[in-house]
Structure formats: structure tokens, C-alpha cells
SETI-58143 format. One record per atom (N, C-alpha, C): residue number from 1; residue in three letters; x, y, z. Coordinates in pm, 1 decimal, decimal comma. Example, Ala and Ser with C-alpha at 12.3 -4.5 7.8 and 13.67 -1.06 7.14 Angstrom:
2
+-----+------+----------+----------+----------+
|  nr | rest |       xx |       yy |       zz |
+-----+------+----------+----------+----------+
|   1 |  ALA |   1319,0 |   -569,0 |    780,0 |
|   1 |  ALA |   1230,0 |   -450,0 |    780,0 |
|   1 |  ALA |   1320,0 |   -330,0 |    780,0 |
|   2 |  SER |   1285,0 |   -225,0 |    708,0 |
|   2 |  SER |   1367,0 |   -106,0 |    714,0 |
|   2 |  SER |   1290,0 |      3,0 |    787,0 |
+-----+------+----------+----------+----------+
This chain:
146
+-----+------+----------+----------+----------+
|  nr | rest |       xx |       yy |       zz |
+-----+------+----------+----------+----------+
|   1 |  MET |  -1985,4 |    952,7 |     -3,6 |
|   1 |  MET |  -1893,8 |    917,5 |     73,1 |
|   1 |  MET |  -1814,3 |    780,8 |     47,8 |
|   2 |  LYS |  -1901,0 |    713,2 |     70,2 |
|   2 |  LYS |  -1896,2 |    545,1 |     11,0 |
|   2 |  LYS |  -1815,9 |    535,2 |   -103,2 |
|   3 |  GLU |  -1894,4 |    602,4 |   -203,9 |
|   3 |  GLU |  -1842,6 |    618,3 |   -345,3 |
|   3 |  GLU |  -1648,5 |    650,4 |   -348,1 |
|   4 |  LYS |  -1681,1 |    728,8 |   -279,6 |
|   4 |  LYS |  -1525,4 |    824,6 |   -289,3 |
|   4 |  LYS |  -1436,7 |    743,7 |   -204,5 |
|   5 |  LEU |  -1463,0 |    680,7 |   -108,8 |
|   5 |  LEU |  -1369,1 |    542,0 |      9,0 |
|   5 |  LEU |  -1345,4 |    436,9 |   -130,9 |
|   6 |  ILE |  -1453,9 |    389,2 |   -191,2 |
|   6 |  ILE |  -1442,9 |    275,7 |   -271,6 |
|   6 |  ILE |  -1364,7 |    315,5 |   -403,9 |
|   7 |  ASP |  -1338,7 |    449,1 |   -439,0 |
|   7 |  ASP |  -1231,9 |    482,3 |   -543,1 |
|   7 |  ASP |  -1118,4 |    456,2 |   -456,9 |
|   8 |  LEU |  -1058,3 |    520,0 |   -338,2 |
|   8 |  LEU |   -978,5 |    508,7 |   -281,1 |
|   8 |  LEU |   -914,1 |    389,6 |   -261,4 |
|   9 |  PHE |   -965,8 |    309,5 |   -256,9 |
|   9 |  PHE |   -965,6 |    137,1 |   -248,6 |
|   9 |  PHE |   -923,8 |     93,7 |   -366,8 |
|  10 |  GLU |   -961,4 |    135,8 |   -446,7 |
|  10 |  GLU |   -939,2 |     85,3 |   -610,3 |
|  10 |  GLU |   -804,9 |    136,7 |   -620,7 |
|  11 |  TYR |   -797,1 |    235,4 |   -593,2 |
|  11 |  TYR |   -609,9 |    353,4 |   -590,1 |
|  11 |  TYR |   -524,9 |    228,2 |   -524,8 |
|  12 |  THR |   -560,8 |    241,7 |   -410,2 |
|  12 |  THR |   -485,4 |    149,1 |   -324,7 |
|  12 |  THR |   -427,1 |     14,2 |   -421,1 |
|  13 |  TYR |   -545,3 |    -56,7 |   -376,8 |
|  13 |  TYR |   -540,2 |   -178,6 |   -465,4 |
|  13 |  TYR |   -456,9 |   -188,8 |   -596,0 |
|  14 |  HIS |   -472,5 |   -114,4 |   -687,1 |
|  14 |  HIS |   -417,9 |    -75,3 |   -782,0 |
|  14 |  HIS |   -264,4 |    -56,5 |   -775,9 |
|  15 |  PHE |   -193,0 |     39,6 |   -712,0 |
|  15 |  PHE |    -67,8 |     35,3 |   -696,4 |
|  15 |  PHE |    -20,4 |    -27,1 |   -577,1 |
|  16 |  ASN |    -83,6 |   -120,5 |   -468,9 |
|  16 |  ASN |    -19,6 |   -208,2 |   -461,8 |
|  16 |  ASN |    -10,6 |   -290,4 |   -531,7 |
|  17 |  LYS |    -88,1 |   -354,3 |   -632,2 |
|  17 |  LYS |    -51,8 |   -477,0 |   -695,7 |
|  17 |  LYS |     99,2 |   -462,0 |   -792,1 |
|  18 |  GLU |     67,3 |   -317,1 |   -853,7 |
|  18 |  GLU |    164,5 |   -277,0 |   -940,0 |
|  18 |  GLU |    315,9 |   -278,0 |   -852,2 |
|  19 |  MET |    309,4 |   -229,6 |   -731,4 |
|  19 |  MET |    421,8 |   -233,6 |   -664,4 |
|  19 |  MET |    520,4 |   -382,4 |   -625,4 |
|  20 |  ILE |    374,4 |   -464,3 |   -604,2 |
|  20 |  ILE |    392,8 |   -609,4 |   -612,3 |
|  20 |  ILE |    490,8 |   -654,2 |   -737,8 |
|  21 |  LYS |    411,8 |   -640,5 |   -820,5 |
|  21 |  LYS |    493,2 |   -624,9 |   -989,9 |
|  21 |  LYS |    707,0 |   -597,7 |   -980,3 |
|  22 |  VAL |    668,8 |   -463,5 |   -974,3 |
|  22 |  VAL |    789,3 |   -412,3 |   -992,8 |
|  22 |  VAL |    905,6 |   -468,0 |   -918,9 |
|  23 |  ILE |    881,9 |   -530,0 |   -732,1 |
|  23 |  ILE |    931,3 |   -599,1 |   -653,1 |
|  23 |  ILE |    949,8 |   -731,6 |   -738,6 |
|  24 |  SER |    876,9 |   -801,8 |   -799,0 |
|  24 |  SER |    892,9 |   -938,7 |   -824,2 |
|  24 |  SER |    994,7 |   -950,7 |   -922,5 |
|  25 |  GLU |    996,5 |   -835,1 |  -1019,0 |
|  25 |  GLU |   1055,3 |   -838,7 |  -1176,5 |
|  25 |  GLU |   1216,4 |   -799,2 |  -1132,8 |
|  26 |  ASN |   1232,8 |   -772,6 |  -1032,7 |
|  26 |  ASN |   1369,0 |   -674,4 |   -954,7 |
|  26 |  ASN |   1418,5 |   -772,8 |   -827,6 |
|  27 |  ILE |   1316,0 |   -883,5 |   -833,1 |
|  27 |  ILE |   1371,2 |   -926,4 |   -702,0 |
|  27 |  ILE |   1524,8 |   -967,0 |   -627,5 |
|  28 |  THR |   1584,6 |   -966,1 |   -732,4 |
|  28 |  THR |   1740,4 |   -978,0 |   -723,5 |
|  28 |  THR |   1845,1 |   -869,7 |   -665,2 |
|  29 |  LYS |   1738,5 |   -770,8 |   -717,0 |
|  29 |  LYS |   1805,5 |   -642,4 |   -650,2 |
|  29 |  LYS |   1761,4 |   -558,8 |   -571,4 |
|  30 |  VAL |   1635,2 |   -600,9 |   -500,2 |
|  30 |  VAL |   1582,3 |   -531,4 |   -434,1 |
|  30 |  VAL |   1654,3 |   -575,4 |   -255,4 |
|  31 |  ASP |   1629,0 |   -493,2 |   -201,9 |
|  31 |  ASP |   1680,9 |   -536,4 |    -16,5 |
|  31 |  ASP |   1569,8 |   -595,3 |     56,1 |
|  32 |  GLU |   1618,5 |   -646,7 |    176,1 |
|  32 |  GLU |   1545,6 |   -667,2 |    260,8 |
|  32 |  GLU |   1442,3 |   -583,4 |    304,9 |
|  33 |  LYS |   1468,1 |   -469,5 |    330,4 |
|  33 |  LYS |   1377,0 |   -361,8 |    382,6 |
|  33 |  LYS |   1271,7 |   -335,8 |    273,9 |
|  34 |  THR |   1276,3 |   -360,2 |    175,2 |
|  34 |  THR |   1175,2 |   -353,8 |     41,7 |
|  34 |  THR |   1074,1 |   -454,2 |     17,0 |
|  35 |  VAL |   1130,3 |   -590,9 |     64,0 |
|  35 |  VAL |   1022,9 |   -686,3 |     79,4 |
|  35 |  VAL |    945,8 |   -653,1 |    260,6 |
|  36 |  ASN |   1022,1 |   -654,3 |    281,4 |
|  36 |  ASN |    943,3 |   -619,3 |    432,4 |
|  36 |  ASN |    863,9 |   -498,8 |    428,6 |
|  37 |  LEU |    883,9 |   -390,3 |    417,6 |
|  37 |  LEU |    780,5 |   -312,1 |    367,8 |
|  37 |  LEU |    628,4 |   -329,7 |    269,4 |
|  38 |  ILE |    681,8 |   -413,0 |    159,8 |
|  38 |  ILE |    532,0 |   -458,1 |     71,5 |
|  38 |  ILE |    460,8 |   -536,0 |    175,6 |
|  39 |  ASN |    531,4 |   -598,9 |    263,8 |
|  39 |  ASN |    451,0 |   -721,0 |    368,7 |
|  39 |  ASN |    409,6 |   -633,2 |    486,6 |
|  40 |  HIS |    483,8 |   -564,6 |    487,0 |
|  40 |  HIS |    376,0 |   -455,6 |    615,5 |
|  40 |  HIS |    270,9 |   -380,4 |    600,8 |
|  41 |  THR |    273,3 |   -313,2 |    458,3 |
|  41 |  THR |    160,9 |   -227,0 |    368,2 |
|  41 |  THR |     19,8 |   -317,3 |    340,7 |
|  42 |  LEU |     44,5 |   -488,1 |    345,5 |
|  42 |  LEU |    -40,1 |   -525,1 |    288,0 |
|  42 |  LEU |   -124,1 |   -568,2 |    425,5 |
|  43 |  ASN |    -30,6 |   -638,6 |    521,3 |
|  43 |  ASN |    -36,3 |   -687,3 |    655,7 |
|  43 |  ASN |   -124,8 |   -563,6 |    689,7 |
|  44 |  ALA |   -110,6 |   -445,9 |    718,7 |
|  44 |  ALA |   -152,4 |   -352,4 |    809,4 |
|  44 |  ALA |   -317,0 |   -341,6 |    734,7 |
|  45 |  GLN |   -317,8 |   -345,9 |    605,0 |
|  45 |  GLN |   -483,9 |   -365,6 |    566,1 |
|  45 |  GLN |   -573,0 |   -447,1 |    641,9 |
|  46 |  GLN |   -478,3 |   -578,4 |    635,3 |
|  46 |  GLN |   -554,6 |   -670,7 |    641,8 |
|  46 |  GLN |   -593,0 |   -664,6 |    820,2 |
|  47 |  ILE |   -495,4 |   -623,4 |    878,6 |
|  47 |  ILE |   -538,8 |   -620,3 |   1050,5 |
|  47 |  ILE |   -639,7 |   -513,5 |   1070,1 |
|  48 |  TRP |   -637,9 |   -377,5 |    975,4 |
|  48 |  TRP |   -767,9 |   -314,0 |   1039,9 |
|  48 |  TRP |   -863,7 |   -381,4 |    971,7 |
|  49 |  ASN |   -860,2 |   -443,0 |    845,8 |
|  49 |  ASN |   -985,8 |   -526,0 |    847,4 |
|  49 |  ASN |  -1042,4 |   -607,1 |    898,8 |
|  50 |  SER |   -930,2 |   -682,4 |    998,2 |
|  50 |  SER |   -969,8 |   -764,6 |   1073,8 |
|  50 |  SER |  -1030,1 |   -706,0 |   1225,7 |
|  51 |  ARG |   -976,7 |   -577,1 |   1259,1 |
|  51 |  ARG |  -1035,9 |   -536,9 |   1359,2 |
|  51 |  ARG |  -1207,1 |   -466,7 |   1355,5 |
|  52 |  ILE |  -1211,3 |   -415,5 |   1218,9 |
|  52 |  ILE |  -1361,7 |   -402,1 |   1225,8 |
|  52 |  ILE |  -1438,9 |   -514,0 |   1220,1 |
|  53 |  LEU |  -1362,6 |   -631,5 |   1173,6 |
|  53 |  LEU |  -1487,7 |   -761,8 |   1128,5 |
|  53 |  LEU |  -1464,3 |   -846,7 |   1237,5 |
|  54 |  GLY |  -1352,1 |   -791,1 |   1343,5 |
|  54 |  GLY |  -1373,6 |   -905,3 |   1452,0 |
|  54 |  GLY |  -1294,6 |  -1001,2 |   1416,6 |
|  55 |  GLU |  -1230,6 |  -1017,8 |   1313,0 |
|  55 |  GLU |  -1151,3 |  -1160,2 |   1268,4 |
|  55 |  GLU |   -970,7 |  -1167,8 |   1330,8 |
|  56 |  LYS |   -971,5 |  -1265,8 |   1291,2 |
|  56 |  LYS |   -793,2 |  -1276,1 |   1330,2 |
|  56 |  LYS |   -709,3 |  -1226,2 |   1248,8 |
|  57 |  SER |   -620,9 |  -1186,7 |   1295,0 |
|  57 |  SER |   -521,1 |  -1080,5 |   1215,8 |
|  57 |  SER |   -370,0 |  -1136,4 |   1155,7 |
|  58 |  PHE |   -341,4 |  -1074,3 |   1063,7 |
|  58 |  PHE |   -170,2 |  -1104,7 |   1068,4 |
|  58 |  PHE |    -93,6 |  -1030,1 |   1187,3 |
|  59 |  GLU |     58,3 |  -1091,1 |   1198,5 |
|  59 |  GLU |    124,8 |   -995,0 |   1284,3 |
|  59 |  GLU |    154,8 |   -871,1 |   1195,6 |
|  60 |  VAL |    221,4 |   -685,7 |   1227,3 |
|  60 |  VAL |    224,0 |   -625,3 |   1171,7 |
|  60 |  VAL |    358,4 |   -619,4 |   1081,1 |
|  61 |  TRP |    454,5 |   -727,4 |   1121,5 |
|  61 |  TRP |    583,8 |   -706,6 |   1029,5 |
|  61 |  TRP |    641,8 |   -883,2 |    982,0 |
|  62 |  GLN |    524,0 |   -948,1 |    987,9 |
|  62 |  GLN |    507,8 |  -1107,7 |    936,9 |
|  62 |  GLN |    541,6 |  -1094,9 |    789,8 |
|  63 |  VAL |    608,6 |  -1168,3 |    759,6 |
|  63 |  VAL |    686,1 |  -1171,9 |    588,3 |
|  63 |  VAL |    592,7 |  -1312,8 |    533,7 |
|  64 |  ASN |    528,2 |  -1303,2 |    463,7 |
|  64 |  ASN |    430,1 |  -1340,6 |    356,9 |
|  64 |  ASN |    509,9 |  -1416,8 |    267,4 |
|  65 |  PRO |    515,3 |  -1565,9 |    222,0 |
|  65 |  PRO |    551,7 |  -1587,4 |     90,6 |
|  65 |  PRO |    505,8 |  -1494,7 |    -64,2 |
|  66 |  PHE |    620,6 |  -1455,8 |    -84,1 |
|  66 |  PHE |    609,8 |  -1385,8 |   -185,4 |
|  66 |  PHE |    511,9 |  -1389,3 |   -311,9 |
|  67 |  GLU |    503,1 |  -1511,5 |   -325,0 |
|  67 |  GLU |    403,8 |  -1564,5 |   -424,7 |
|  67 |  GLU |    247,1 |  -1556,7 |   -385,1 |
|  68 |  SER |    266,5 |  -1517,8 |   -239,7 |
|  68 |  SER |    123,6 |  -1504,8 |   -165,9 |
|  68 |  SER |     72,1 |  -1367,4 |   -145,4 |
|  69 |  LEU |    151,9 |  -1250,0 |   -242,9 |
|  69 |  LEU |    139,6 |  -1142,8 |   -203,3 |
|  69 |  LEU |     40,1 |  -1058,2 |   -253,1 |
|  70 |  ASP |      4,4 |  -1080,0 |   -400,0 |
|  70 |  ASP |   -125,0 |  -1082,4 |   -509,9 |
|  70 |  ASP |   -259,3 |  -1095,4 |   -444,2 |
|  71 |  GLY |   -272,1 |  -1243,4 |   -369,0 |
|  71 |  GLY |   -391,0 |  -1231,6 |   -324,1 |
|  71 |  GLY |   -397,3 |  -1213,7 |   -190,7 |
|  72 |  ILE |   -314,1 |  -1183,9 |   -134,5 |
|  72 |  ILE |   -325,6 |  -1109,4 |     -1,5 |
|  72 |  ILE |   -380,7 |   -959,9 |    -59,9 |
|  73 |  ASN |   -338,8 |   -904,5 |   -154,7 |
|  73 |  ASN |   -390,8 |   -805,8 |   -196,5 |
|  73 |  ASN |   -546,0 |   -779,2 |   -239,5 |
|  74 |  HIS |   -522,1 |   -842,8 |   -275,5 |
|  74 |  HIS |   -684,4 |   -884,6 |   -369,0 |
|  74 |  HIS |   -758,6 |   -960,4 |   -244,5 |
|  75 |  GLN |   -743,4 |  -1008,1 |   -151,3 |
|  75 |  GLN |   -852,4 |  -1058,3 |    -54,9 |
|  75 |  GLN |   -870,1 |   -897,2 |     38,2 |
|  76 |  ASN |   -792,6 |   -845,0 |     89,2 |
|  76 |  ASN |   -747,5 |   -732,8 |    134,1 |
|  76 |  ASN |   -883,9 |   -631,1 |     81,9 |
|  77 |  PHE |   -897,5 |   -583,1 |    -31,7 |
|  77 |  PHE |   -930,8 |   -522,6 |   -143,8 |
|  77 |  PHE |  -1077,1 |   -554,2 |    -99,5 |
|  78 |  LEU |  -1140,0 |   -657,1 |   -137,7 |
|  78 |  LEU |  -1275,6 |   -772,3 |   -155,5 |
|  78 |  LEU |  -1276,8 |   -724,6 |     26,7 |
|  79 |  LYS |  -1234,1 |   -720,2 |    102,8 |
|  79 |  LYS |  -1295,7 |   -738,9 |    249,7 |
|  79 |  LYS |  -1322,1 |   -560,7 |    292,1 |
|  80 |  SER |  -1222,8 |   -511,3 |    256,6 |
|  80 |  SER |  -1274,0 |   -339,0 |    281,3 |
|  80 |  SER |  -1361,5 |   -291,1 |    197,7 |
|  81 |  ILE |  -1407,8 |   -318,1 |     55,9 |
|  81 |  ILE |  -1514,0 |   -284,7 |     -9,2 |
|  81 |  ILE |  -1639,4 |   -316,4 |     46,4 |
|  82 |  ASP |  -1618,7 |   -453,5 |    127,0 |
|  82 |  ASP |  -1757,7 |   -531,3 |    118,3 |
|  82 |  ASP |  -1762,9 |   -447,0 |    306,6 |
|  83 |  ILE |  -1669,2 |   -395,1 |    382,8 |
|  83 |  ILE |  -1690,8 |   -310,2 |    495,9 |
|  83 |  ILE |  -1747,3 |   -205,5 |    422,8 |
|  84 |  ILE |  -1718,1 |   -126,1 |    341,7 |
|  84 |  ILE |  -1770,7 |    -11,0 |    320,3 |
|  84 |  ILE |  -1927,5 |     -6,5 |    239,0 |
|  85 |  GLN |  -1942,2 |   -136,7 |    186,4 |
|  85 |  GLN |  -2084,0 |   -141,1 |    135,7 |
|  85 |  GLN |  -2217,7 |   -177,4 |    234,8 |
|  86 |  ASN |  -2128,6 |   -253,5 |    352,2 |
|  86 |  ASN |  -2236,8 |   -334,3 |    439,4 |
|  86 |  ASN |  -2245,2 |   -258,3 |    549,1 |
|  87 |  GLN |  -2123,4 |   -150,9 |    616,6 |
|  87 |  GLN |  -2146,8 |   -131,5 |    770,5 |
|  87 |  GLN |  -2185,8 |     29,6 |    752,0 |
|  88 |  ASP |  -2223,3 |     79,8 |    856,2 |
|  88 |  ASP |  -2230,4 |    233,8 |    877,1 |
|  88 |  ASP |  -2088,5 |    249,3 |    930,9 |
|  89 |  LEU |  -2017,3 |    336,0 |    838,4 |
|  89 |  LEU |  -1909,7 |    440,8 |    868,3 |
|  89 |  LEU |  -1868,6 |    529,8 |    982,1 |
|  90 |  ASP |  -2000,8 |    526,1 |   1063,8 |
|  90 |  ASP |  -1985,8 |    648,7 |   1172,0 |
|  90 |  ASP |  -1974,6 |    522,9 |   1324,9 |
|  91 |  THR |  -1972,0 |    390,2 |   1267,0 |
|  91 |  THR |  -2042,2 |    282,7 |   1383,4 |
|  91 |  THR |  -1892,5 |    277,6 |   1431,3 |
|  92 |  ARG |  -1817,4 |    306,1 |   1582,4 |
|  92 |  ARG |  -1755,2 |    302,7 |   1648,4 |
|  92 |  ARG |  -1704,9 |    154,0 |   1695,0 |
|  93 |  LYS |  -1534,6 |    106,2 |   1686,0 |
|  93 |  LYS |  -1533,5 |     -8,9 |   1704,9 |
|  93 |  LYS |  -1406,3 |     20,1 |   1784,6 |
|  94 |  GLU |  -1410,6 |    -83,3 |   1907,1 |
|  94 |  GLU |  -1259,6 |    -79,6 |   2011,6 |
|  94 |  GLU |  -1206,7 |   -192,8 |   1969,8 |
|  95 |  TYR |  -1048,2 |   -162,8 |   2009,2 |
|  95 |  TYR |   -963,1 |   -287,4 |   1934,2 |
|  95 |  TYR |   -860,5 |   -224,3 |   2012,8 |
|  96 |  TYR |   -749,0 |   -334,3 |   1985,3 |
|  96 |  TYR |   -622,8 |   -355,2 |   2054,3 |
|  96 |  TYR |   -528,4 |   -331,8 |   1956,7 |
|  97 |  ASN |   -435,4 |   -218,0 |   1960,9 |
|  97 |  ASN |   -342,9 |   -217,6 |   1864,3 |
|  97 |  ASN |   -177,2 |   -312,8 |   1884,5 |
|  98 |  SER |    -99,4 |   -328,8 |   1822,3 |
|  98 |  SER |     -0,1 |   -446,1 |   1840,9 |
|  98 |  SER |     58,7 |   -449,6 |   1987,3 |
|  99 |  ARG |     44,0 |   -355,3 |   2044,5 |
|  99 |  ARG |    175,5 |   -343,8 |   2157,7 |
|  99 |  ARG |     49,3 |   -371,6 |   2301,3 |
| 100 |  GLY |    -77,2 |   -409,0 |   2239,1 |
| 100 |  GLY |   -197,9 |   -411,4 |   2309,0 |
| 100 |  GLY |   -246,5 |   -312,6 |   2384,2 |
| 101 |  ALA |   -263,4 |   -188,2 |   2347,3 |
| 101 |  ALA |   -309,0 |    -38,8 |   2401,9 |
| 101 |  ALA |   -457,9 |    -44,3 |   2341,0 |
| 102 |  LYS |   -572,0 |    -43,1 |   2420,2 |
| 102 |  LYS |   -703,7 |    -50,7 |   2404,9 |
| 102 |  LYS |   -744,9 |    134,3 |   2307,4 |
| 103 |  PHE |   -797,5 |    117,3 |   2195,8 |
| 103 |  PHE |   -854,2 |    242,7 |   2108,2 |
| 103 |  PHE |   -994,4 |    201,4 |   2080,7 |
| 104 |  GLU |  -1075,4 |    326,7 |   2045,4 |
| 104 |  GLU |  -1168,8 |    321,5 |   1996,8 |
| 104 |  GLU |  -1201,4 |    424,4 |   1844,3 |
| 105 |  ASN |  -1231,4 |    408,0 |   1777,0 |
| 105 |  ASN |  -1215,0 |    460,7 |   1676,5 |
| 105 |  ASN |  -1347,7 |    453,3 |   1545,2 |
| 106 |  SER |  -1396,8 |    547,3 |   1435,1 |
| 106 |  SER |  -1529,3 |    484,1 |   1380,1 |
| 106 |  SER |  -1445,7 |    432,7 |   1254,9 |
| 107 |  ILE |  -1525,0 |    363,4 |   1203,9 |
| 107 |  ILE |  -1477,3 |    264,3 |   1111,0 |
| 107 |  ILE |  -1413,2 |    348,4 |    953,4 |
| 108 |  PHE |  -1488,2 |    501,3 |    951,5 |
| 108 |  PHE |  -1446,7 |    560,5 |    844,1 |
| 108 |  PHE |  -1270,0 |    584,1 |    895,7 |
| 109 |  GLU |  -1295,7 |    618,3 |    985,3 |
| 109 |  GLU |  -1119,9 |    673,0 |   1054,4 |
| 109 |  GLU |   -992,4 |    532,6 |   1008,1 |
| 110 |  MET |  -1071,5 |    440,0 |   1061,8 |
| 110 |  MET |   -983,2 |    301,9 |   1042,2 |
| 110 |  MET |   -939,2 |    274,5 |    903,8 |
| 111 |  LEU |  -1059,1 |    297,1 |    804,9 |
| 111 |  LEU |  -1025,2 |    241,9 |    658,8 |
| 111 |  LEU |   -951,2 |    381,4 |    612,0 |
| 112 |  PHE |   -999,4 |    515,1 |    628,1 |
| 112 |  PHE |   -906,2 |    602,6 |    600,7 |
| 112 |  PHE |   -741,8 |    589,9 |    658,9 |
| 113 |  HIS |   -729,5 |    551,7 |    747,5 |
| 113 |  HIS |   -605,7 |    530,4 |    787,4 |
| 113 |  HIS |   -528,0 |    390,6 |    755,8 |
| 114 |  ALA |   -591,2 |    346,4 |    672,6 |
| 114 |  ALA |   -533,0 |    218,9 |    601,0 |
| 114 |  ALA |   -480,2 |    245,8 |    466,5 |
| 115 |  ILE |   -548,7 |    356,8 |    366,8 |
| 115 |  ILE |   -541,2 |    392,6 |    268,4 |
| 115 |  ILE |   -402,4 |    463,9 |    263,9 |
| 116 |  ASN |   -408,8 |    593,2 |    373,7 |
| 116 |  ASN |   -306,1 |    644,5 |    429,2 |
| 116 |  ASN |   -218,2 |    590,0 |    442,3 |
| 117 |  HIS |   -181,7 |    470,2 |    486,5 |
| 117 |  HIS |    -67,9 |    399,5 |    548,6 |
| 117 |  HIS |     27,9 |    342,9 |    416,7 |
| 118 |  SER |    -81,7 |    283,2 |    372,2 |
| 118 |  SER |    -17,6 |    227,4 |    254,6 |
| 118 |  SER |     30,2 |    336,3 |    124,4 |
| 119 |  THR |     -7,6 |    439,3 |    123,2 |
| 119 |  THR |     20,5 |    530,9 |     65,6 |
| 119 |  THR |    170,8 |    594,8 |     92,5 |
| 120 |  TYR |    199,4 |    603,0 |    241,9 |
| 120 |  TYR |    287,3 |    646,6 |    297,7 |
| 120 |  TYR |    436,2 |    551,1 |    250,4 |
| 121 |  HIS |    425,5 |    399,9 |    299,4 |
| 121 |  HIS |    480,2 |    293,2 |    276,0 |
| 121 |  HIS |    499,5 |    315,6 |    126,3 |
| 122 |  ARG |    433,4 |    320,4 |     30,7 |
| 122 |  ARG |    474,3 |    323,6 |   -120,4 |
| 122 |  ARG |    543,8 |    424,9 |   -101,8 |
| 123 |  GLY |    556,9 |    499,4 |    -77,5 |
| 123 |  GLY |    662,7 |    628,2 |   -105,4 |
| 123 |  GLY |    780,0 |    575,1 |    -79,8 |
| 124 |  GLN |    809,0 |    523,6 |     68,9 |
| 124 |  GLN |    931,8 |    490,1 |    152,3 |
| 124 |  GLN |    981,9 |    347,0 |     33,8 |
| 125 |  ILE |    899,3 |    283,8 |     10,1 |
| 125 |  ILE |    916,8 |    148,0 |    -95,5 |
| 125 |  ILE |   1011,1 |    199,8 |   -229,4 |
| 126 |  ASN |    947,8 |    331,9 |   -295,8 |
| 126 |  ASN |    967,6 |    384,6 |   -420,5 |
| 126 |  ASN |   1117,8 |    437,9 |   -385,1 |
| 127 |  SER |   1150,6 |    512,7 |   -240,0 |
| 127 |  SER |   1304,4 |    568,7 |   -252,7 |
| 127 |  SER |   1363,2 |    447,4 |   -235,7 |
| 128 |  LEU |   1344,3 |    370,9 |   -167,9 |
| 128 |  LEU |   1444,1 |    205,5 |   -181,7 |
| 128 |  LEU |   1435,0 |    140,2 |   -297,6 |
| 129 |  LEU |   1374,0 |    161,1 |   -375,7 |
| 129 |  LEU |   1404,7 |    118,3 |   -558,8 |
| 129 |  LEU |   1504,1 |    165,7 |   -601,7 |
| 130 |  LYS |   1467,7 |    346,6 |   -607,2 |
| 130 |  LYS |   1561,8 |    460,4 |   -643,4 |
| 130 |  LYS |   1717,6 |    384,4 |   -615,9 |
| 131 |  GLN |   1717,4 |    380,5 |   -477,9 |
| 131 |  GLN |   1853,8 |    345,4 |   -399,5 |
| 131 |  GLN |   1881,5 |    231,5 |   -460,8 |
| 132 |  ASN |   1822,9 |    108,3 |   -550,0 |
| 132 |  ASN |   1889,2 |    -18,4 |   -533,0 |
| 132 |  ASN |   1890,0 |     -4,7 |   -709,1 |
| 133 |  GLY |   1853,5 |    125,0 |   -756,9 |
| 133 |  GLY |   1865,5 |    124,1 |   -909,5 |
| 133 |  GLY |   1785,0 |    105,7 |  -1012,5 |
| 134 |  ILE |   1658,5 |     94,8 |   -960,6 |
| 134 |  ILE |   1566,1 |     53,8 |  -1009,7 |
| 134 |  ILE |   1422,4 |    177,7 |  -1030,3 |
| 135 |  GLU |   1405,4 |    199,6 |  -1100,3 |
| 135 |  GLU |   1270,5 |    334,3 |  -1167,8 |
| 135 |  GLU |   1160,2 |    292,6 |  -1070,7 |
| 136 |  PRO |   1146,9 |    418,3 |   -968,5 |
| 136 |  PRO |   1052,9 |    376,9 |   -910,5 |
| 136 |  PRO |    882,1 |    435,9 |   -978,3 |
| 137 |  LEU |    799,2 |    382,8 |   -888,1 |
| 137 |  LEU |    647,8 |    401,9 |   -970,6 |
| 137 |  LEU |    627,0 |    525,9 |   -930,7 |
| 138 |  LEU |    547,7 |    603,0 |  -1039,0 |
| 138 |  LEU |    469,6 |    681,3 |  -1012,5 |
| 138 |  LEU |    292,8 |    657,9 |   -953,7 |
| 139 |  THR |    316,8 |    714,6 |   -821,5 |
| 139 |  THR |    223,4 |    641,8 |   -767,9 |
| 139 |  THR |    129,2 |    736,1 |   -698,7 |
| 140 |  ASP |    114,9 |    855,3 |   -758,6 |
| 140 |  ASP |     38,1 |    969,6 |   -669,4 |
| 140 |  ASP |   -104,9 |    959,1 |   -747,6 |
| 141 |  TYR |   -221,9 |    986,2 |   -642,1 |
| 141 |  TYR |   -308,8 |    987,7 |   -689,6 |
| 141 |  TYR |   -382,4 |   1027,4 |   -813,5 |
| 142 |  ILE |   -337,3 |   1119,3 |   -843,0 |
| 142 |  ILE |   -372,0 |   1193,8 |   -975,1 |
| 142 |  ILE |   -314,6 |   1126,9 |  -1065,6 |
| 143 |  PHE |   -223,9 |   1075,3 |  -1091,9 |
| 143 |  PHE |   -180,0 |   1000,1 |  -1213,4 |
| 143 |  PHE |   -254,8 |    908,8 |  -1232,0 |
| 144 |  TYR |   -268,5 |    836,7 |  -1129,4 |
| 144 |  TYR |   -421,2 |    703,3 |  -1152,7 |
| 144 |  TYR |   -533,3 |    767,0 |  -1215,2 |
| 145 |  LYS |   -548,7 |    902,5 |  -1158,3 |
| 145 |  LYS |   -695,6 |    945,8 |  -1206,1 |
| 145 |  LYS |   -693,8 |    986,5 |  -1347,7 |
| 146 |  ARG |   -563,7 |   1013,7 |  -1383,0 |
| 146 |  ARG |   -564,4 |   1087,5 |  -1524,6 |
| 146 |  ARG |   -572,2 |    942,3 |  -1633,1 |
+-----+------+----------+----------+----------+
């Protein structure tokens, strides 16, 4: 199970990196919503990692300096992999969401949500890229594995 989860985070890391690159190469063509969504995508993974590790987290919709996005993506990847390798994925963690409501989920559920969440938002970003005349990326998992 851990190997499969690591593979999914490698996929997430790869396509987050590619998405940052495409946005960067077309920064004058993309709209504010595209920049906000790539930030949100990275922020969310950082937030889930921090909930698991009990660390300080980003804000859900904070906009980071664009030149820091690759580094944030890389740090997110390293932390997620470290969690997978060094924690019991069945352990349940209590946390508060961005509205202050208390929840409890397993580490596996939290990590899987982070992967699924980033896939969802990369799809939204692709739609925005296309609307702005930019060729969207093929980010499906099967294309990654081919």
C-alpha cells in the first residue's frame, strides 16, 4: 500500500511541476484565477501534511511568490513521502478545518484526499489554460505511467 501511495505522490509532484512550468511560460496570458488555483493546490497539500505532523500550515487561498512554487511543491513531496515511510497510515488524527470545525481521519484518508484534490484542481487549471488559448497538459495518471 505504501509503495502505491508513494507512486501517486510522485505523479502528483510531477504534474504539479509541469503545471507550474506551463503557467510560468505563459504568465502574461493566464488569468488571476489560474494563479490562485495552482497556489491553492500546493497550499492544500502543505496543509494536509501539517495537520498530520502537527506543524504550522499555510492559509488555504494564500498566494505565494510565483518563484517559490517549485520549492513548495518539492517540500510538499518530501514531507508526504516522509509521512508515508515513517507513520502508520491507519493512525487517526484530529484536526480543525479552515472554518474551525473539528474532524478526525486516518493518515491514509488525509493523504489520499490531498492527491485527489490536486488532480481535481489541475483539471480546473487545464480548463482555464484552454480558455486563455494555452495548450492544456495531458495530466491523466495513465499518461504518466506510459
